[in-house]
C-alpha positions as CSV (number, residue, x, y, z in Angstrom):
1,M,92.7,91.0,124.1
2,R,93.0,88.4,126.2
3,A,89.6,87.0,124.8
4,T,91.0,87.2,121.6
5,A,94.5,85.8,122.3
6,S,92.5,83.1,124.6
7,A,90.5,82.5,120.9
8,E,93.6,82.1,118.8
9,A,95.5,80.3,121.4
10,F,92.4,77.2,121.9
11,L,91.9,77.9,118.2
12,N,96.0,77.6,117.3
13,Q,95.9,80.5,114.7
14,Q,95.1,83.4,113.8
15,V,91.2,84.2,111.7
16,R,92.3,87.5,110.9
17,C,93.9,87.7,106.6
18,T,98.1,87.1,107.7
19,I,100.4,86.9,105.2
20,D,102.0,84.0,106.2
21,V,105.0,82.3,104.3
22,Q,105.7,79.1,104.3
23,T,109.1,76.5,103.6
24,E,109.5,72.8,103.0
25,N,111.2,70.0,101.7
26,A,109.7,68.2,98.9
27,P,107.9,66.3,97.5
28,N,107.3,64.5,100.9
29,R,104.6,62.6,102.5
30,N,104.1,65.1,105.1
31,R,103.0,68.7,103.3
32,V,103.5,68.3,99.9
33,W,102.4,65.8,97.6
34,L,103.5,64.1,94.0
35,D,100.8,62.4,92.0
36,A,103.1,59.9,89.6
37,A,99.4,59.6,87.3
38,T,99.2,63.7,87.2
39,G,102.3,65.8,88.1
40,V,100.0,68.0,89.5
41,V,101.6,69.1,92.9
42,R,99.6,69.2,96.3
43,F,100.7,71.6,99.1
44,M,98.9,71.1,102.3
45,A,99.2,74.8,104.0
46,N,100.4,75.5,107.8
47,H,96.4,77.4,107.9
48,F,93.3,77.5,106.8
49,P,91.2,79.0,104.8
50,V,94.0,80.1,102.0
51,L,92.4,83.0,99.7
52,D,94.9,83.5,97.4
53,I,98.9,82.4,96.7
54,I,101.2,85.5,96.6
55,A,104.5,83.7,95.2
56,A,105.5,80.9,94.7
57,K,109.4,79.6,94.1
58,T,111.5,76.5,94.2
59,S,115.0,75.4,94.9
60,P,117.6,72.2,94.8
61,A,117.9,71.6,98.7
62,G,121.3,71.4,98.7
63,S,122.0,74.5,96.5
64,F,123.4,76.5,99.3
65,P,122.9,80.0,99.4
66,R,119.9,78.8,97.3
67,D,119.1,79.3,93.9
68,Y,115.4,79.3,94.1
69,T,113.6,79.9,91.0
70,D,110.2,82.1,90.6
71,V,107.1,79.3,89.9
72,A,104.6,81.3,87.7
73,A,101.3,83.2,88.9
74,N,99.6,80.9,86.2
75,M,101.1,77.8,87.7
76,W,99.1,77.9,90.5
77,E,95.5,77.9,92.5
78,V,93.7,76.9,95.7
79,D,91.9,74.1,96.7
80,D,88.0,75.0,97.8
81,P,89.1,78.0,98.8
82,P,86.5,79.9,101.2
83,S,83.4,81.9,99.3
84,I,83.6,85.3,100.3
85,N,83.1,86.7,97.2
86,T,79.2,85.6,97.7
87,G,76.9,88.5,97.4
88,S,75.7,87.4,100.8
89,A,76.4,89.4,103.9
90,V,76.1,86.2,106.1
91,T,79.9,84.3,106.0
92,G,79.6,80.7,105.9
93,G,80.3,79.5,109.9
94,D,80.7,76.2,109.1
95,G,84.6,76.5,108.8
96,Q,84.3,76.1,105.5
97,G,87.4,76.9,103.1
98,G,90.6,74.6,102.5
99,N,93.8,74.6,102.7
100,V,95.5,72.7,100.2
101,I,97.4,74.4,97.2
102,L,97.7,72.5,93.9
103,F,100.7,73.2,91.7
104,A,100.5,72.2,88.1
105,P,103.4,69.7,86.9
106,G,106.4,70.6,86.2
107,T,107.0,72.2,89.6
108,L,108.5,69.8,91.5
109,N,109.8,66.9,90.5
110,Y,111.6,63.6,91.8
111,W,114.6,64.0,89.9
112,N,117.1,64.9,92.8
113,G,115.2,62.5,95.0
114,K,112.8,63.0,98.1
115,K,112.7,66.1,99.7
116,G,115.3,66.9,97.1
117,F,113.6,70.8,96.4
118,R,112.9,73.5,98.9
119,I,109.6,75.2,98.1
120,V,108.6,78.5,100.1
121,V,104.8,79.5,99.2
122,T,103.4,83.1,100.1
123,Y,99.9,82.7,100.7
124,L,96.4,84.9,101.7
125,N,94.9,83.4,104.9
126,G,91.6,83.7,107.0
127,W,88.7,86.4,106.9
128,P,89.6,89.8,106.2
129,H,88.8,91.9,109.1
130,A,89.4,95.5,109.9
131,G,88.9,98.9,112.2
132,I,87.8,101.5,110.7
133,T,90.1,104.5,110.9
134,A,88.0,107.3,110.6
135,S,85.2,108.5,110.8
136,M,82.9,108.7,107.8
137,L,80.0,110.5,106.3
138,A,76.8,109.1,104.5
139,N,77.2,109.3,101.0
140,A,81.2,108.0,101.3
141,T,82.7,105.1,99.0
142,T,86.0,104.8,100.8
143,V,86.9,103.3,104.1
144,Q,90.1,104.3,106.4
145,V,91.1,101.4,108.0
146,D,94.2,100.2,110.2
147,D,94.7,96.6,107.9
148,V,94.1,96.2,104.2
149,T,95.1,93.0,104.5
150,G,92.8,89.9,102.4
151,W,91.1,93.2,100.9
152,S,92.7,92.9,98.4
153,V,91.3,89.6,97.0
154,A,87.8,91.7,95.4
155,T,87.5,93.4,92.5
156,S,84.8,95.3,91.0
157,T,83.3,92.2,89.4
158,A,83.7,89.7,92.1
159,P,83.6,92.3,95.3
160,I,83.8,91.5,98.9
161,T,80.0,91.9,101.1
162,C,80.6,92.3,104.2
163,P,79.1,94.3,107.4
164,I,79.9,97.6,108.8
165,Y,79.6,96.7,112.0
166,D,78.1,99.8,114.1
167,G,75.6,99.4,116.2
168,A,71.8,100.9,115.2
169,N,73.7,102.0,112.0
170,T,74.9,98.7,111.1
171,E,74.7,98.1,107.2
172,V,76.0,95.9,104.5
173,V,78.4,97.1,101.7
174,Q,80.7,96.0,99.0
175,V,84.3,96.0,98.4
176,T,85.7,96.6,95.0
177,G,89.5,96.7,96.8
178,V,92.6,98.8,97.9
179,A,93.1,102.1,97.0
180,S,95.9,102.7,98.7
181,V,98.2,101.4,101.5
182,V,100.4,103.8,103.6
183,N,103.9,101.6,103.9
184,G,103.4,101.1,100.0
185,T,102.7,97.5,99.9
186,T,100.3,96.6,96.5
187,G,98.4,94.3,94.8
188,L,98.0,90.9,97.0
189,A,100.4,91.6,99.2
190,A,99.1,94.7,100.6
191,Y,99.4,94.8,104.2
192,G,98.9,97.6,107.1
193,P,96.5,100.9,107.2
194,G,95.1,101.9,103.9
195,V,91.6,102.8,102.2
196,L,89.7,100.1,99.9
197,T,87.0,101.5,97.9
198,L,83.3,100.8,98.1
199,A,81.2,99.9,95.1
200,T,78.5,102.1,96.3
201,A,77.9,104.7,98.5
202,T,77.6,104.6,102.6
203,N,73.5,105.1,103.8
204,Y,75.2,105.9,107.1
205,T,78.1,107.8,109.0
206,H,80.3,105.7,111.2
207,A,82.3,107.4,114.2
208,G,86.5,107.1,113.9
209,P,87.7,105.8,116.9
210,T,87.5,106.6,120.5
211,A,90.9,107.0,122.4
212,G,92.8,104.7,119.4
213,V,90.3,101.9,119.7
214,A,87.6,101.7,116.1
215,A,84.8,102.4,117.5
216,C,83.3,100.0,114.7
217,L,84.3,97.4,112.4
218,I,84.5,96.1,108.6
219,S,84.8,92.6,108.3
220,T,84.0,89.1,106.6
221,M,84.6,87.4,110.1
222,P,82.0,84.4,110.8
223,A,80.1,85.6,113.8
224,T,80.4,82.2,115.2
225,I,83.7,83.9,115.9
226,M,82.5,86.8,117.2
227,S,80.4,85.4,119.8
228,A,82.4,82.9,121.1
229,T,85.6,85.7,121.5
230,I,82.7,87.6,123.3
231,K,81.6,85.0,125.8
232,M,85.2,84.6,126.3
233,A,85.4,88.3,127.1
234,V,82.9,87.7,129.4
235,A,84.3,85.2,131.5
236,E,87.5,87.1,131.3
237,A,85.1,90.3,133.1
238,L,84.0,88.0,135.9
239,V,87.0,86.7,137.2
240,R,87.2,88.0,140.6
241,G,89.4,91.0,141.1
242,A,89.2,91.7,137.2
243,T,86.2,94.8,137.6
244,A,84.2,96.5,140.5
245,T,81.1,97.5,140.3
246,S,79.1,99.5,142.9
247,V,75.4,98.4,143.6
248,Q,72.7,100.2,146.4
249,R,72.4,97.9,149.3
250,N,69.6,95.1,148.9
251,Q,68.5,91.9,150.8
252,G,68.0,89.2,149.3
253,Q,69.6,86.1,148.8
254,T,72.6,85.8,146.2
255,T,72.7,82.7,144.3
256,K,74.8,80.4,141.5
257,S,73.9,79.1,138.2
258,G,77.0,78.5,136.1
259,S,80.4,80.0,136.4
260,P,83.0,82.3,134.1
261,G,84.9,78.8,133.1
262,D,80.8,77.1,131.6
263,L,81.6,80.4,129.1
264,Y,84.8,79.9,128.0
265,L,83.8,76.5,127.5
266,E,81.0,77.7,125.4
267,G,82.9,79.9,123.6
268,C,85.2,77.0,122.6
269,E,82.5,75.1,121.6
270,L,82.1,77.4,118.9
271,L,85.5,77.6,117.9
272,L,85.9,73.6,117.1
273,P,84.8,74.1,113.1
274,Y,87.7,76.8,112.8
275,R,90.2,74.7,115.4
276,R,93.7,74.4,113.0
277,V,94.7,70.5,114.0
278,V,98.6,70.2,112.9
């Protein structure tokens, strides 16, 4: 837990998929630009990579209470989305995926002057990542997980190909969508515990949680982020007083080559491509 917190603190953002709501005064020259030639609006999200947009709405900035108008779903698109529907289980390790959302002409204008509107955008950000919450037999076609956030972008024609991490029983599966959610949320806005649907049956059995902690994961998280967090976890464990180990008494000489801080810095170096710069 401390290693995960350290990684997110360095990254200045969460990397597992989350639903983010961002509000801006627009048009402006900071986060929301209006192209005078085309009328296309470029909205810079605070987090990346942006997977999809759930909803957007605008209101005159001087309107109190706010009088929001919904933006139609066919009036937006993600600019440079990450490649998670690739057919490959290896997610790119180069920090791919953008944070710009494009809105069609007419979404915003200068009729109310600069920063004359308020725009609220709800979007999916990060990599779908979940712990498996119930044991699975071989030939299973569904997976019970602790968080369905982001998996809803998968479809039968564009499934998310990813591993189930389970030691020797690790295997690659294709998620085609969210079958159900405990809290009743639906569509792209689905979040929380639920069930994922697989395109084909699993080859192996997978254990359920131990003492409430997931024994295996299903994830699109880039392996470099996982490796970095492992290094930070080892660094935490090596801090004096963090653990105690009993060993037999041996004669010899104690040597030291490196420190927990070295491992922590190695983790930070691996995380650099994913760091959010404000």
